[in-house]
C-alpha positions in Angstrom: 0.4 0.1 -0.2 1.4 3.1 -1.0 2.4 5.8 1.5 -0.2 8.7 -0.3 -2.3 5.9 0.4 -2.3 5.0 4.0 -1.7 9.3 4.7 -5.0 9.6 3.1 -6.7 7.1 5.3 -5.2 8.4 8.2 -6.4 12.2 7.6 -9.9 10.6 6.7 -10.0 8.9 10.5 -8.5 11.7 11.8 -11.3 14.3 10.7 -14.6 13.2 11.0 -15.9 16.8 11.2 -15.1 20.3 9.3 -16.0 23.6 11.4 -15.5 27.1 10.8 -13.9 29.5 13.5 -15.1 33.0 13.7 -12.2 35.2 14.1 -10.7 38.9 12.9 -7.3 37.8 12.7 -6.4 35.0 11.7 -3.1 34.9 12.9 -4.2 36.2 16.8 -3.2 34.1 20.0 -6.5 33.8 20.8 -7.2 32.1 17.1 -4.5 30.5 17.4 -5.4 29.5 20.7 -8.8 27.9 19.5 -7.1 26.1 16.8 -5.2 23.9 18.2 -7.8 23.2 21.5 -10.3 21.8 18.4 -7.3 20.2 16.3 -7.1 18.5 19.7 -10.5 17.6 19.8 -10.0 16.1 16.1 -11.8 18.8 14.2 -10.4 19.9 10.6 -10.5 23.7 11.4 -11.6 26.6 8.7 -11.3 29.9 10.1 -13.5 32.4 8.2 -12.6 36.5 8.5 -15.7 38.5 10.2 -17.5 40.4 7.5 -16.7 43.9 8.4 -19.3 46.3 9.4 -19.5 49.5 11.3 -21.4 48.2 14.5 -19.7 44.9 15.9 -23.0 43.2 16.9 -24.3 43.5 13.2 -20.6 42.5 12.3 -20.8 39.2 14.1 -24.5 38.5 13.1 -23.9 38.1 9.5 -20.8 37.0 9.5 -22.2 33.8 11.4 -24.7 34.3 8.6 -22.2 33.9 6.0 -20.6 30.8 7.3 -24.6 29.5 7.7 -24.7 29.9 3.9 -21.4 27.7 3.1 -23.0 25.5 5.5 -25.7 25.4 3.0 -24.3 25.2 -0.1 -22.2 22.7 1.4 -21.6 19.1 0.9 -21.3 17.9 4.7 -24.4 17.1 6.7 -23.0 18.3 10.1 -20.5 21.1 10.4 -19.3 23.3 13.5 -19.1 26.6 14.1 -17.1 27.8 17.0 -15.8 31.8 17.5 -12.0 32.7 18.4 -12.5 32.7 22.3 -13.0 29.4 23.6 -11.5 27.1 26.0 -12.5 23.4 27.1 -13.7 22.0 30.4 -13.4 18.4 29.8 -12.2 15.9 27.3 -13.6 14.3 25.0 -13.8 13.4 21.9 -14.8 13.4 18.4 -17.1 10.3 18.8 -19.1 11.5 21.3 -19.3 14.9 20.4 -21.0 13.1 16.6 -23.3 10.6 19.1 -25.6 14.4 19.5 -26.2 14.5 15.7 -28.3 11.4 15.8 -30.7 13.5 18.8 -31.9 16.1 16.3 -32.0 16.8 12.7 -31.2 20.5 13.0 -28.5 22.2 16.0 -27.4 21.9 19.2 -24.8 23.5 21.8 -21.5 22.3 22.6 -21.6 25.7 24.8 -24.2 28.2 26.7 -24.7 30.8 28.7 -27.1 30.3 31.0 -29.2 33.0 32.5 -32.9 33.1 33.9 -35.4 30.3 35.0 -34.0 27.2 32.5 -36.5 25.3 30.8 -35.1 22.0 30.8 -36.2 18.5 30.5 -33.8 15.1 31.1 -33.8 13.5 28.0 -34.2 9.4 28.7 -30.7 7.9 27.3 -27.5 8.8 28.1 -24.3 9.5 25.9 -20.9 8.0 27.4 -22.8 7.7 31.1 -23.9 11.6 31.0 -27.0 12.6 31.3 -28.3 15.0 28.3 -31.1 18.1 29.1 -33.2 19.3 26.6 -33.1 23.0 26.7 -35.7 25.0 25.0 -35.0 29.3 25.5 -33.4 30.8 28.1 -29.7 30.4 26.9 -27.2 32.9 25.3 -23.9 32.6 23.4 -22.5 31.2 20.1 -19.3 30.4 20.9 -19.9 26.9 19.9 -22.5 24.8 18.3 -23.1 21.8 16.0 -25.2 22.4 12.9 -26.7 20.4 10.0 -27.5 21.5 6.8 -31.4 21.2 7.1 -30.6 23.4 10.3 -29.0 25.8 8.7 -30.8 26.2 5.8 -34.6 26.6 8.3 -32.0 29.0 10.7 -31.0 31.5 8.0 -34.6 31.7 7.2 -35.6 32.4 10.8 -33.0 34.9 11.0 -34.2 36.6 8.1 -37.6 37.3 9.6 -36.7 38.5 12.8 -35.1 41.5 11.1 -35.3 43.9 14.0 -33.3 41.1 15.9 -29.4 42.6 15.9 -27.9 39.4 18.1 -27.1 36.4 16.6 -27.0 35.0 19.6 -30.9 35.6 21.0 -32.2 34.4 16.9 -30.6 31.1 17.9 -32.1 31.0 21.5 -35.6 31.9 20.0 -34.8 29.3 17.2 -34.6 27.0 20.0 -38.1 27.7 22.0 -39.3 26.4 18.2 -36.7 23.1 18.0 -36.0 22.4 21.6 -32.3 21.1 21.3 -29.0 20.0 23.5 -26.5 21.2 25.4 -23.2 18.8 25.0 -22.0 18.4 29.0 -24.4 20.7 30.6 -23.2 20.0 33.9 -19.3 20.9 33.3 -19.9 24.7 34.3 -16.9 27.2 33.9 -15.7 29.9 36.3 -18.3 32.2 35.6 -21.7 31.3 36.9 -24.2 29.8 33.8 -21.6 28.9 31.6 -22.1 25.3 31.0 -21.0 22.9 28.0 -17.7 21.4 27.4 -16.6 24.4 25.3 -17.0 28.3 27.1 -15.6 31.6 26.2 -13.0 31.8 28.4 -12.9 35.5 29.2 -9.9 35.7 31.4 -8.2 34.2 28.9 -9.3 36.3 25.8 -11.5 39.3 26.1 -14.7 40.0 24.3 -14.6 41.9 20.7 -18.3 42.9 20.3 
């Protein structure tokens, strides 16, 4: 078996899922740190330069919508989207994350900013011996999600229908009220109260850019 063929088999096994990282500077420390974290989990990482706008909130929204459009036009059934200020709370494999795809046809969170009274229900099954909670609204943050082609298409349509909402994470929260979903490892909580899930925004390391 030729070396080229072996290398391609290794690459295929290594990168089962593609992810986009939204960034304003591909060479920044925060972006390179995020890229390293995601590659260790097993993602094939693509950096997406933020679409400039004088309003940083709208820049984030139109950039995220640009990524979702890439997903709709692409060949992958599931893709992951991150912001460039994340860190990880526990050891997790890509295989474990992928298991959540079977629970929803649209999207799920890999980290959230929980607020208010969370509307949660316990899912009857477990993944890797971890409880799964069904969430419906009352979460913010768009730093880590998994989304299918179907989910990206429907989310784009929904976001375009709520024209007065400037914050994309609020659009996704509203979307979760219509389509309740999950958080990967909701049991994990960062040093910031209410920031739950396996990936979190590391505010001590990287200040918000919005």
